[in-house]
C-alpha positions as CSV (number, residue, x, y, z in Angstrom):
1,M,0.0,0.0,0.0
2,D,1.2,3.5,-0.8
3,D,2.8,5.4,2.1
4,S,0.5,8.3,1.6
5,T,-2.8,6.4,2.2
6,P,-4.8,7.1,5.3
7,N,-4.5,3.5,6.5
8,N,-0.8,4.0,7.0
9,P,-0.2,4.8,10.7
10,D,2.9,6.8,9.8
11,S,0.9,9.2,7.6
12,K,0.2,12.7,9.0
13,T,-2.7,15.0,8.3
14,P,-1.3,17.8,6.0
15,Q,-1.1,21.2,7.6
16,K,-3.5,23.6,6.0
17,N,-1.6,26.3,4.1
18,A,-2.5,29.8,3.1
19,C,-5.3,30.2,0.5
20,A,-4.3,30.9,-3.1
21,S,-5.4,34.6,-2.9
22,C,-3.4,35.4,0.3
23,A,-0.4,33.5,-1.1
24,R,-0.5,35.5,-4.3
25,R,-0.9,38.8,-2.5
26,K,1.8,37.7,0.1
27,I,-0.3,38.5,3.1
28,K,-1.0,36.5,6.3
29,C,-3.9,34.1,6.0
30,D,-5.9,32.9,9.0
31,R,-6.5,29.6,7.2
32,Q,-10.2,29.7,7.9
33,D,-12.5,28.6,5.0
34,P,-13.2,31.2,3.8
35,C,-10.4,33.3,5.3
36,S,-11.1,36.8,6.7
37,N,-9.0,38.5,4.0
38,C,-11.1,37.0,1.2
39,V,-14.3,37.7,3.0
40,K,-13.3,41.4,3.5
41,S,-12.3,41.7,-0.2
42,S,-15.5,39.8,-1.4
43,I,-13.4,37.4,-3.5
44,S,-13.4,33.6,-3.8
45,C,-11.3,31.8,-1.2
46,D,-9.6,28.7,-2.7
47,F,-7.4,26.3,-0.7
48,S,-7.4,23.6,-3.4
49,L,-4.1,24.7,-4.9
50,R,-2.3,25.3,-1.6
51,V,-2.1,21.8,-0.1
52,T,1.2,21.0,1.7
53,P,2.5,17.7,0.3
54,V,3.1,14.6,2.5
55,R,6.8,14.5,3.3
56,S,8.3,11.4,1.6
57,R,11.5,9.6,2.2
58,K,14.7,11.4,1.1
59,R,15.7,10.4,-2.3
60,P,19.1,10.5,-3.9
61,A,20.1,13.8,-5.3
62,D,20.1,12.6,-8.9
63,E,16.7,11.0,-8.5
64,S,15.1,14.2,-7.1
65,V,16.6,16.4,-9.8
66,H,15.6,14.3,-12.7
67,A,12.2,13.4,-11.3
68,R,11.4,17.1,-11.2
69,L,12.8,17.5,-14.7
70,H,10.4,14.9,-16.1
71,R,7.5,16.7,-14.4
72,Y,8.5,20.0,-16.0
73,E,8.8,18.3,-19.4
74,E,5.4,16.9,-19.0
75,L,4.0,20.3,-18.2
76,L,5.7,21.8,-21.2
77,Q,4.4,19.0,-23.5
78,K,0.9,19.4,-22.1
79,N,0.9,23.1,-23.0
80,N,2.3,22.4,-26.5
81,I,5.5,24.3,-25.8
82,D,8.5,23.0,-27.8
83,F,11.6,22.0,-25.9
84,D,14.7,19.8,-26.2
85,S,13.9,16.5,-24.5
86,S,16.2,15.3,-21.7
87,E,16.2,11.9,-23.4
88,D,18.9,13.3,-25.7
89,W,21.4,14.4,-23.1
90,I,20.7,12.6,-19.7
91,H,23.4,10.1,-18.8
92,T,22.3,6.5,-19.6
93,T,22.6,5.2,-16.0
94,V,20.5,8.0,-14.7
95,K,18.0,7.6,-17.4
96,Q,17.5,4.0,-16.7
97,Q,17.2,4.8,-13.0
98,D,14.4,7.3,-13.7
99,D,12.6,5.0,-16.0
100,S,12.5,2.3,-13.3
101,S,11.2,4.8,-10.7
102,Y,8.3,6.4,-12.8
103,T,5.6,5.0,-14.9
104,L,2.9,6.7,-17.0
105,Q,-0.6,5.8,-16.0
106,T,-3.7,6.8,-18.0
107,T,-7.1,6.5,-16.3
108,S,-10.3,5.7,-18.1
109,N,-12.2,8.6,-16.7
110,S,-9.6,11.3,-17.4
111,T,-7.7,12.5,-20.4
112,S,-4.9,13.9,-18.4
113,T,-1.6,12.2,-17.9
114,V,-0.6,11.5,-14.3
115,L,2.9,11.0,-13.1
116,K,3.2,8.3,-10.5
117,H,6.2,7.7,-8.2
118,T,6.8,4.1,-7.2
119,N,7.3,5.0,-3.5
120,A,5.0,8.1,-2.9
121,Q,2.3,9.9,-4.9
122,Q,3.4,13.6,-5.2
123,N,1.4,16.8,-5.6
124,W,2.7,18.4,-8.8
125,W,1.8,21.9,-7.6
126,A,3.6,21.5,-4.4
127,E,6.7,20.3,-6.2
128,L,7.0,23.5,-8.3
129,S,9.4,26.2,-7.3
130,E,8.0,29.6,-6.2
131,E,9.1,31.0,-9.5
132,L,6.9,28.6,-11.4
133,K,4.0,28.9,-9.0
134,N,3.9,32.7,-9.7
135,P,5.2,33.0,-13.2
136,T,3.7,36.4,-13.9
137,E,5.6,37.9,-11.1
138,Q,8.9,36.9,-12.7
139,L,8.1,38.4,-16.1
140,P,10.0,41.6,-17.1
141,P,8.1,44.9,-17.5
142,P,5.8,45.1,-20.5
143,R,7.7,45.6,-23.7
144,T,7.6,49.2,-25.1
145,H,7.6,50.2,-28.7
146,E,11.4,50.6,-28.4
147,D,12.1,47.0,-27.4
148,P,11.9,44.4,-30.2
149,P,10.5,41.0,-29.3
150,S,13.0,38.4,-28.4
151,V,13.8,35.9,-31.2
152,E,14.4,33.3,-28.6
153,S,10.9,33.5,-27.1
154,S,8.7,30.5,-27.8
155,V,5.5,32.1,-26.6
156,P,3.5,33.7,-29.5
157,T,2.8,37.4,-29.2
158,S,-0.7,38.6,-28.5
159,P,-2.9,40.1,-31.3
160,E,-2.5,43.7,-32.1
161,T,-5.5,44.8,-29.9
162,A,-4.7,48.5,-30.4
163,A,-4.7,48.0,-34.2
164,L,-8.1,46.2,-34.0
165,L,-9.5,49.1,-31.9
166,F,-8.7,51.7,-34.6
167,G,-8.9,49.4,-37.6
168,M,-5.3,49.9,-38.7
169,Q,-2.0,48.1,-38.5
170,R,1.2,49.2,-36.8
171,G,3.9,50.8,-39.0
172,S,1.5,52.1,-41.7
173,R,2.9,55.6,-42.1
174,Y,0.7,56.5,-45.1
175,A,-1.7,58.4,-42.9
176,K,0.9,60.3,-40.9
177,S,2.1,63.5,-42.5
178,H,3.3,66.3,-40.3
179,P,2.5,69.9,-41.3
180,L,5.2,72.2,-42.5
181,P,7.4,73.7,-39.6
182,A,5.8,77.1,-40.0
183,M,2.3,75.5,-39.7
184,I,3.4,73.5,-36.7
185,F,4.1,76.7,-34.8
186,K,0.6,77.9,-35.7
187,F,-0.9,74.7,-34.3
188,W,1.2,75.0,-31.2
189,Q,0.4,78.6,-30.5
190,F,-3.4,78.1,-30.8
191,F,-3.1,75.1,-28.6
192,V,-1.2,77.1,-25.9
193,D,-3.6,80.1,-26.1
194,Y,-7.1,78.5,-26.5
195,V,-7.0,74.7,-25.7
196,N,-4.5,74.0,-23.0
197,P,-5.8,76.7,-20.5
198,L,-9.0,74.6,-20.3
199,I,-7.3,71.3,-19.5
200,K,-3.7,72.0,-18.4
201,V,-2.4,68.5,-19.2
202,I,0.6,69.8,-21.2
203,H,3.4,71.9,-19.7
204,P,4.1,74.4,-22.6
205,P,7.7,75.4,-21.7
206,T,8.9,71.8,-21.6
207,M,6.8,70.7,-24.6
208,Q,8.0,73.6,-26.7
209,R,11.6,72.5,-26.3
210,E,10.7,69.0,-27.4
211,I,8.8,70.4,-30.5
212,L,11.8,72.5,-31.5
213,K,14.1,69.5,-31.2
214,A,11.7,67.2,-33.1
215,M,11.4,69.7,-36.0
216,D,15.0,69.1,-37.0
217,N,14.0,65.6,-38.2
218,L,10.3,64.8,-38.0
219,E,10.8,61.4,-39.6
220,E,12.8,60.2,-36.7
221,V,10.6,61.5,-33.9
222,D,10.1,59.1,-31.0
223,K,6.7,57.3,-31.2
224,P,5.3,58.7,-27.9
225,L,6.2,62.3,-28.9
226,E,4.8,61.7,-32.4
227,A,1.5,60.6,-31.0
228,L,1.3,63.6,-28.8
229,L,2.1,66.0,-31.7
230,F,-0.7,64.5,-33.9
231,S,-3.1,64.7,-31.0
232,I,-2.3,68.4,-30.7
233,Y,-2.9,69.0,-34.4
234,T,-6.2,67.2,-34.1
235,I,-7.6,68.9,-31.0
236,V,-6.6,72.3,-32.5
237,I,-8.6,71.6,-35.7
238,A,-11.5,70.3,-33.6
239,S,-11.4,73.6,-31.7
240,V,-11.4,76.2,-34.5
241,S,-14.4,77.4,-36.6
242,T,-14.6,76.7,-40.3
243,T,-13.8,80.4,-41.0
244,D,-10.7,80.4,-38.7
245,C,-9.5,77.1,-40.2
246,L,-9.5,78.6,-43.7
247,S,-7.8,81.8,-42.6
248,M,-5.2,80.1,-40.4
249,F,-4.4,76.9,-42.3
250,A,-5.8,77.6,-45.8
251,C,-7.7,74.3,-45.6
252,E,-11.3,73.2,-45.2
253,R,-12.0,72.1,-41.6
254,A,-13.8,68.8,-42.2
255,P,-11.3,67.0,-44.4
256,L,-8.4,68.4,-42.3
257,L,-10.0,67.1,-39.1
258,A,-10.6,63.7,-40.6
259,Q,-7.0,63.5,-41.8
260,F,-5.5,64.4,-38.5
261,R,-7.8,62.1,-36.6
262,T,-6.7,59.2,-38.7
263,A,-3.1,60.2,-38.3
264,T,-3.5,60.4,-34.5
265,Q,-5.1,56.9,-34.4
266,Q,-2.2,55.6,-36.4
267,A,0.4,57.2,-34.2
268,L,-1.3,55.8,-31.1
269,V,-1.3,52.3,-32.6
270,D,2.4,52.7,-33.5
271,A,3.1,53.8,-29.9
272,D,1.4,50.6,-28.7
273,F,-0.9,52.7,-26.5
274,L,-2.6,49.8,-24.8
275,R,0.7,48.4,-23.5
276,T,2.8,51.4,-23.2
277,T,4.6,52.6,-20.1
278,D,5.2,56.1,-21.5
279,F,3.4,59.1,-19.9
280,Q,3.4,61.0,-23.2
281,V,1.2,58.3,-24.8
282,L,-1.3,58.7,-22.1
283,Q,-1.3,62.5,-22.6
284,A,-1.8,61.9,-26.4
285,L,-4.7,59.5,-25.7
286,L,-6.4,62.1,-23.4
287,L,-6.1,64.9,-26.0
288,F,-7.5,62.6,-28.7
289,M,-10.6,61.9,-26.5
290,L,-11.0,65.6,-25.7
291,C,-11.3,66.3,-29.5
292,D,-14.9,65.0,-29.2
293,P,-15.6,64.2,-25.6
294,N,-19.3,63.3,-26.2
295,S,-18.5,60.7,-28.9
296,E,-19.0,56.9,-28.4
297,E,-15.4,56.5,-29.2
298,S,-14.3,58.7,-26.4
299,F,-16.8,56.9,-24.1
300,I,-15.1,53.6,-24.7
301,L,-11.6,55.1,-24.6
302,S,-12.3,56.8,-21.3
303,T,-12.3,53.4,-19.6
304,V,-9.1,52.5,-21.4
305,S,-7.5,55.7,-20.2
306,V,-8.4,55.0,-16.6
307,R,-6.9,51.5,-16.8
308,L,-3.8,52.8,-18.6
309,A,-3.3,55.5,-16.0
310,E,-3.7,53.0,-13.2
311,R,-1.0,50.9,-14.8
312,L,1.4,53.8,-15.1
313,G,0.8,54.8,-11.5
314,V,-1.0,58.0,-12.5
315,L,-3.5,58.0,-9.7
316,G,-3.2,61.5,-8.4
317,K,-1.1,60.4,-5.5
318,D,2.5,61.6,-5.3
319,N,5.2,59.0,-6.0
320,P,8.3,59.6,-3.8
321,E,10.4,58.1,-6.6
322,L,9.4,60.9,-9.0
323,S,10.2,64.6,-9.0
324,F,7.6,67.2,-7.9
325,F,7.2,68.2,-11.5
326,E,6.4,64.7,-12.7
327,N,3.9,64.2,-9.9
328,E,2.2,67.5,-10.5
329,M,1.7,66.7,-14.3
330,R,0.4,63.3,-13.4
331,N,-2.0,64.8,-10.9
332,R,-3.4,67.2,-13.5
333,V,-3.8,64.4,-16.1
334,W,-5.5,62.1,-13.5
335,W,-8.1,64.8,-12.6
336,Q,-9.0,65.3,-16.3
337,I,-9.3,61.6,-16.9
338,V,-11.6,61.1,-13.9
339,F,-13.8,64.1,-14.9
340,L,-14.0,62.9,-18.5
341,D,-14.9,59.4,-17.4
342,A,-17.6,60.8,-15.1
343,R,-18.9,63.0,-17.9
344,A,-19.1,60.0,-20.3
345,A,-20.9,57.9,-17.7
346,M,-23.5,60.6,-16.7
347,A,-24.5,61.1,-20.3
348,R,-25.6,57.5,-20.5
349,P,-28.2,55.8,-18.3
350,N,-27.2,52.8,-16.2
351,I,-23.4,53.4,-16.7
352,S,-21.2,53.7,-13.6
353,V,-18.0,55.7,-13.3
354,N,-14.7,53.8,-13.2
355,V,-13.4,56.1,-10.4
356,T,-15.9,57.1,-7.7
357,A,-16.1,60.5,-6.1
358,A,-15.2,58.9,-2.8
359,E,-11.9,57.6,-4.3
360,M,-11.0,61.2,-5.3
361,D,-11.4,62.5,-1.8
362,T,-7.9,61.5,-0.9
363,V,-6.4,62.9,-4.1
364,R,-4.9,66.4,-3.7
365,L,-5.9,69.3,-5.9
366,P,-3.3,70.4,-8.5
367,Y,-1.3,73.5,-7.4
368,N,-2.9,76.8,-8.4
369,V,0.3,78.1,-10.1
370,N,1.4,79.3,-13.5
371,D,3.2,77.1,-16.0
372,S,6.2,79.5,-15.8
373,E,6.6,78.6,-12.1
374,L,7.0,74.9,-12.9
375,Y,10.2,73.2,-14.3
376,P,11.4,69.6,-14.3
377,E,14.4,70.2,-12.0
378,M,12.4,71.7,-9.1
379,S,12.4,69.9,-5.8
380,E,9.7,71.8,-3.9
381,P,6.3,73.1,-4.9
382,P,6.0,76.8,-5.6
383,L,4.0,79.1,-3.3
384,E,0.3,79.6,-3.8
385,N,-0.8,83.1,-2.9
386,G,-4.5,83.2,-3.9
387,R,-4.0,84.9,-7.2
388,I,-5.6,84.0,-10.6
389,T,-3.3,81.8,-12.6
390,D,-3.2,79.7,-15.8
391,M,-5.0,77.0,-13.8
392,V,-8.1,79.1,-13.0
393,C,-10.6,77.3,-15.3
394,C,-9.5,73.8,-14.1
395,I,-8.9,74.6,-10.5
396,M,-12.4,76.2,-10.1
397,K,-14.1,73.0,-11.2
398,F,-11.9,70.8,-9.1
399,D,-12.3,73.1,-6.1
400,A,-16.1,73.1,-6.3
401,H,-16.1,69.4,-6.6
402,R,-14.0,69.0,-3.4
403,L,-16.1,71.6,-1.5
404,M,-19.3,69.7,-2.3
405,R,-17.8,66.4,-1.3
406,Q,-16.6,67.8,2.0
407,S,-19.8,69.7,2.8
408,K,-21.8,66.6,4.0
409,V,-24.8,68.1,2.2
410,F,-24.1,66.7,-1.2
411,P,-25.1,63.1,-1.6
412,A,-22.8,60.3,-2.7
413,H,-23.5,60.5,-6.4
414,I,-23.5,63.7,-8.3
415,R,-26.6,62.7,-10.3
416,R,-28.7,63.4,-7.2
417,W,-28.3,67.2,-7.7
418,V,-31.4,67.2,-10.0
419,D,-33.3,64.7,-7.9
420,F,-36.4,66.4,-6.5
421,Q,-36.3,64.2,-3.4
422,M,-33.3,66.1,-2.2
423,P,-34.7,69.0,-0.1
424,L,-34.7,72.3,-1.9
425,S,-33.3,74.0,1.2
426,E,-30.3,71.8,1.0
427,K,-29.8,72.5,-2.7
428,D,-29.9,76.2,-2.0
429,K,-27.5,75.9,0.9
430,L,-25.0,74.1,-1.3
431,T,-25.5,76.6,-4.1
432,N,-24.6,79.4,-1.6
433,M,-21.5,77.6,-0.5
434,V,-20.3,77.2,-4.1
435,E,-21.1,80.8,-4.9
436,K,-19.2,82.0,-1.9
437,L,-16.2,79.9,-2.9
438,Y,-16.2,81.2,-6.4
439,Q,-16.7,84.8,-5.4
440,E,-14.0,84.9,-2.7
441,K,-11.3,82.8,-4.3
442,Y,-11.7,83.6,-8.0
443,V,-14.3,86.0,-9.3
444,Q,-13.2,89.1,-7.3
445,H,-9.6,88.6,-8.5
446,C,-10.5,88.3,-12.2
447,D,-9.7,91.0,-14.7
448,P,-12.5,91.0,-17.4
449,K,-10.1,92.5,-19.8
450,I,-8.0,89.3,-19.8
451,P,-9.7,86.7,-22.1
452,L,-9.0,83.8,-19.8
453,H,-10.2,85.7,-16.7
454,N,-13.3,86.8,-18.6
455,L,-14.0,83.2,-19.5
456,A,-13.6,82.1,-15.9
457,L,-16.0,84.8,-14.8
458,H,-18.7,83.6,-17.2
459,L,-18.1,79.9,-16.3
460,A,-18.5,80.7,-12.6
461,K,-21.7,82.7,-13.2
462,A,-23.1,80.0,-15.5
463,A,-22.4,77.3,-12.9
464,I,-24.3,79.2,-10.2
465,S,-27.2,80.0,-12.4
466,R,-27.3,76.4,-13.6
467,M,-27.5,75.1,-10.0
468,I,-30.3,77.5,-9.1
469,F,-32.2,76.8,-12.4
470,R,-32.1,73.1,-12.0
471,A,-32.9,73.1,-8.3
472,H,-36.0,75.3,-8.8
473,H,-37.1,74.0,-12.2
474,P,-40.7,72.8,-12.2
475,R,-39.6,69.3,-13.3
476,N,-37.4,68.9,-10.3
477,N,-39.4,71.0,-7.9
478,P,-43.1,70.3,-8.6
479,E,-44.4,71.3,-5.1
480,H,-43.0,74.9,-5.3
481,S,-45.0,76.8,-7.9
482,A,-45.3,80.2,-6.2
483,P,-45.0,83.3,-8.4
484,Q,-41.6,84.1,-6.9
485,E,-40.4,80.6,-8.0
486,S,-41.5,81.3,-11.5
487,E,-39.7,84.6,-11.6
488,L,-36.5,83.0,-10.2
489,V,-36.6,80.3,-12.9
490,F,-37.2,82.8,-15.6
491,L,-34.4,85.1,-14.4
492,H,-31.8,82.3,-14.4
493,S,-33.0,80.8,-17.7
494,V,-32.3,84.2,-19.3
495,R,-28.9,84.4,-17.6
496,L,-28.1,80.8,-18.8
497,I,-28.8,81.7,-22.4
498,E,-26.8,84.9,-22.0
499,Y,-23.8,83.2,-20.5
500,D,-24.1,80.5,-23.1
501,N,-23.9,83.1,-25.9
502,C,-20.9,84.8,-24.3
503,I,-19.0,81.6,-23.8
504,R,-19.7,80.4,-27.3
505,H,-18.4,83.6,-28.8
506,T,-14.9,83.2,-27.3
507,K,-12.0,81.6,-29.3
508,F,-11.5,78.9,-26.6
509,A,-12.1,75.3,-27.6
510,Q,-15.8,75.0,-27.7
511,Q,-16.0,71.2,-27.5
512,L,-14.3,71.5,-24.1
513,L,-16.9,74.0,-22.9
514,R,-20.1,72.6,-24.4
515,H,-21.0,70.2,-21.6
516,L,-20.8,73.0,-19.0
517,I,-24.2,74.4,-20.1
518,A,-25.6,72.0,-22.8
519,K,-27.5,69.9,-20.3
520,T,-29.7,72.9,-19.4
521,Q,-29.6,74.7,-22.8
522,L,-32.9,73.6,-24.2
523,D,-34.7,73.7,-20.8
524,A,-33.6,77.3,-20.4
525,L,-34.7,78.2,-23.9
526,I,-38.1,76.7,-23.4
527,C,-38.5,78.5,-20.1
528,V,-37.6,81.8,-21.6
529,L,-40.0,81.4,-24.6
530,T,-42.8,80.3,-22.3
531,G,-42.1,83.2,-19.9
532,L,-42.2,85.7,-22.7
533,Q,-45.8,84.8,-23.4
534,R,-46.8,86.5,-20.2
535,R,-44.1,89.2,-19.9
536,T,-44.0,92.1,-22.3
537,V,-42.1,94.9,-20.5
538,G,-39.1,95.4,-18.4
539,E,-35.3,95.3,-18.7
540,L,-35.2,91.5,-18.2
541,V,-37.7,91.0,-21.1
542,E,-35.7,93.2,-23.4
543,N,-32.5,91.3,-22.6
544,A,-34.4,88.0,-23.0
545,W,-35.4,88.8,-26.6
546,K,-31.9,90.0,-27.3
547,Q,-30.3,86.7,-26.1
548,I,-32.9,84.6,-27.9
549,D,-32.1,86.3,-31.2
550,I,-28.4,85.7,-30.7
551,F,-29.1,82.1,-29.9
552,Y,-31.2,81.5,-33.0
553,R,-28.7,83.3,-35.2
554,D,-26.0,81.0,-34.0
555,H,-28.1,77.8,-34.3
556,I,-29.6,78.2,-37.8
557,S,-30.9,74.6,-37.8
558,L,-33.6,75.6,-35.3
559,V,-35.2,77.5,-38.1
560,D,-34.0,75.7,-41.2
561,D,-34.6,72.1,-40.2
562,T,-38.3,72.0,-40.9
563,E,-38.5,68.2,-40.5
564,N,-37.4,68.2,-36.9
565,T,-40.4,67.8,-34.5
566,L,-38.6,69.4,-31.6
567,Y,-37.4,72.4,-33.5
568,K,-40.9,73.0,-35.0
569,A,-42.4,72.8,-31.5
570,M,-39.9,75.4,-30.3
571,G,-40.5,77.5,-33.3
572,D,-44.3,77.5,-32.5
573,L,-43.4,78.5,-28.9
574,A,-41.3,81.4,-30.2
575,L,-44.1,82.6,-32.5
576,K,-46.6,82.5,-29.7
577,A,-44.2,84.6,-27.5
578,W,-43.8,87.1,-30.3
579,Q,-47.6,87.3,-30.8
580,T,-47.9,88.4,-27.2
581,R,-45.2,91.0,-27.6
582,A,-46.5,92.3,-30.9
583,S,-50.0,92.7,-29.5
584,S,-48.8,94.9,-26.7
585,A,-49.2,98.7,-26.9
586,L,-45.4,99.2,-27.2
587,S,-43.7,99.7,-30.5
588,Q,-41.6,96.7,-31.5
589,T,-39.0,95.6,-34.1
590,R,-39.4,92.1,-35.3
591,P,-36.3,89.9,-34.7
592,D,-34.7,88.3,-37.7
593,F,-35.4,84.8,-36.5
594,I,-39.1,85.5,-36.2
595,S,-39.2,86.7,-39.8
596,R,-37.4,83.5,-40.9
597,L,-39.7,81.3,-38.9
598,L,-42.7,83.0,-40.5
599,H,-41.2,82.7,-44.0
600,K,-40.6,78.9,-43.5
601,R,-44.3,78.5,-42.6
602,S,-45.6,80.8,-45.3
603,N,-46.2,78.0,-47.7
604,R,-48.5,76.1,-45.3
605,H,-50.3,79.0,-43.6
606,A,-52.0,82.2,-44.8
607,I,-50.2,85.3,-43.6
608,T,-52.4,88.0,-42.1
609,T,-51.5,91.5,-41.1
610,E,-49.9,92.0,-37.7
611,P,-49.8,95.4,-35.9
612,H,-46.3,96.6,-36.6
613,N,-44.4,99.7,-35.4
614,T,-40.8,100.3,-36.2
615,S,-40.2,103.3,-33.9
616,A,-39.1,101.3,-30.8
617,D,-35.6,101.8,-29.5
618,F,-34.1,98.3,-29.6
619,S,-30.6,99.0,-30.7
620,G,-29.1,96.7,-28.2
621,A,-30.4,93.6,-29.9
622,P,-28.2,92.3,-32.7
623,S,-29.7,91.3,-36.1
624,F,-33.1,92.8,-35.3
625,Q,-34.5,94.0,-38.6
626,K,-37.4,96.4,-39.5
627,D,-39.3,94.1,-41.8
628,Q,-42.5,95.7,-43.3
629,H,-43.3,92.6,-45.5
630,H,-43.4,89.7,-43.0
631,T,-45.9,90.1,-40.2
632,A,-47.0,87.7,-37.6
633,S,-50.3,85.8,-37.8
634,A,-52.5,85.2,-34.9
635,S,-54.1,82.2,-36.6
636,L,-50.6,80.8,-37.4
637,V,-49.3,80.7,-33.9
638,A,-52.7,79.7,-32.4
639,T,-52.6,76.5,-34.5
640,P,-49.4,74.8,-33.6
641,T,-47.9,72.3,-36.1
642,V,-47.1,69.6,-33.6
643,G,-49.8,69.9,-31.0
644,I,-47.9,72.1,-28.6
645,P,-50.1,73.4,-25.7
646,L,-49.5,77.1,-26.2
647,D,-52.6,78.4,-24.3
648,T,-51.2,77.5,-20.9
649,P,-49.6,80.1,-18.6
650,E,-46.7,77.8,-17.9
651,A,-44.8,75.3,-19.9
652,D,-46.4,71.8,-20.1
653,W,-43.2,69.9,-19.1
654,T,-44.9,66.5,-19.7
655,F,-45.1,67.5,-23.4
656,W,-41.6,68.8,-23.5
657,D,-40.1,65.9,-21.6
658,G,-41.6,63.6,-24.2
659,L,-39.8,65.5,-27.0
660,L,-36.6,65.9,-25.1
661,A,-36.5,62.2,-24.2
662,D,-36.9,61.1,-27.8
663,P,-33.7,59.3,-28.9
664,E,-33.8,61.3,-32.1
665,F,-32.8,64.4,-30.1
666,G,-30.0,62.8,-28.1
667,S,-29.3,63.8,-24.5
668,Y,-31.5,67.0,-24.2
669,G,-31.0,67.6,-27.9
670,Q,-27.4,68.7,-27.2
671,E,-25.9,66.6,-30.0
672,M,-28.0,68.5,-32.6
673,L,-27.8,71.9,-31.0
674,G,-24.2,71.7,-29.7
675,Y,-22.2,74.8,-30.5
676,N,-22.2,75.5,-34.2
677,I,-19.0,77.4,-34.1
678,G,-18.7,77.8,-37.8
679,P,-20.8,80.1,-40.0
């Protein structure tokens, strides 16, 4: 009978070893089933692979060595890995000794080959060395694009996953063509002035030196830097208007954007971005996603960027092995990745963020300093003195997020801000806290004459108005319908449209600003047009008509797209508001968009005469024209084209929610409205 059988009095009960999870993580295991570590981590606890073998009699050295060798060969053969058999070089006497000690046994109920020792049945896992038990821990760091695969490796390489993701193969340089050196400087200058201030993931002084060096020989640029360069070209073209693109680069915007997007994808594939350990590749991927943050491509890549950042150790926590400069740049990149991931998740129902707000509580904010105060050789952080810096647009957003998380008023998930179950008083309290933060730390120090400061002012004002508007909106606050509530919502809906117009007319990258107000853009427009049906006089009313005209002028599809049900409904709402204004005793000048709306409907409706007086002083409203030929029709606006309830004093939000929720219009229609930054 075998020595290891239970009937043998000399056999001992094997001592229970650590579970597989604790052994792999190299932590102490209490050897309970399941162990406390696995219970705490909510993972499976497995002891099956951690059995301590029964100690057998001591064998001669040669027998032990060659017995293990045979076991290793069997494992290699089982996994179809080629090797030189020991049969070709083991000494004859030893070979014969091994052959007499081991036999192969195949069971009828198993297809696996079992090695059986004549004296003791061994556990193959226990016999393996620690190196073979944990082979992945012995592997070298992932190979970068600079390291060619070893010709001696017998393990096949993995498929080009990055190539599959973008639909192109590595090394295809047909799509990558750098602009001329003079044009590269134009790209770089626009990026520094109008793109990077909104994200601050590139350090211009350092990057400019690398660009100058690379321009000496663009064909030999390192792959990470090349990917970063092409991502800069792409995000610049994505940020300029059609007119600016023609004047700056003498090219049409659409084909140039497509060309550089393809080139950036190729550069990322060539840099092996899914397996890279280079920080510049992560920066390039982030810029590529920010070219179109709302796209499905960016939604998928946002998760990739989170995982890649985690692999590179870019977690917002300072690494003592890195310099202050490197830690600071990684901190900035991590904040942007987390916010981009949250933005992608919140735009889609039932999608969770990869990094929760609670996980960001322990991540420090980036330093509020200018780029000129940072340099790679610095050993200590520069002093912050409460002034406005290059970081203002980024740090305001991060600071408000941190304040809300620490306030104990804000719920765990940011989606709850529009939840009507959250007490209105708590929402107002939180709004006041954010407004105080913005006013004391940022707004009062801004100089409106400086473009970046002026943008920060409008972003801060828009954020506060958006919080008030959404908190008091009838959809989210159905129990509070007092007249003062209606006036408050109307006031901030007008302000939101005004701030939206101001932000849209800056040269800063619009795709990076769109999400800051697009969520409430259509709600605000509907509130303004509904409110104007009951309001005909006052400074706020005049400003409302001025801002609505600017908005319609910038979004020509609201008038020209006659097949869009939502746009037609909003057009009917605008005509109803204008009917109320035109019927008042005051002299009025018809806005251009009203004339265009009437003209679009003239083929379907009879035009009657509207009381019209052109003597009103309305010089502040742009594009308002004195049109004696197109007049509003009471019958026209009283008979809506899509069944819109126009005879109610307040907007019927059940009707509008039905239109806004239609998949045809995207998330609140923002994909179609967006910011048409071209003519």
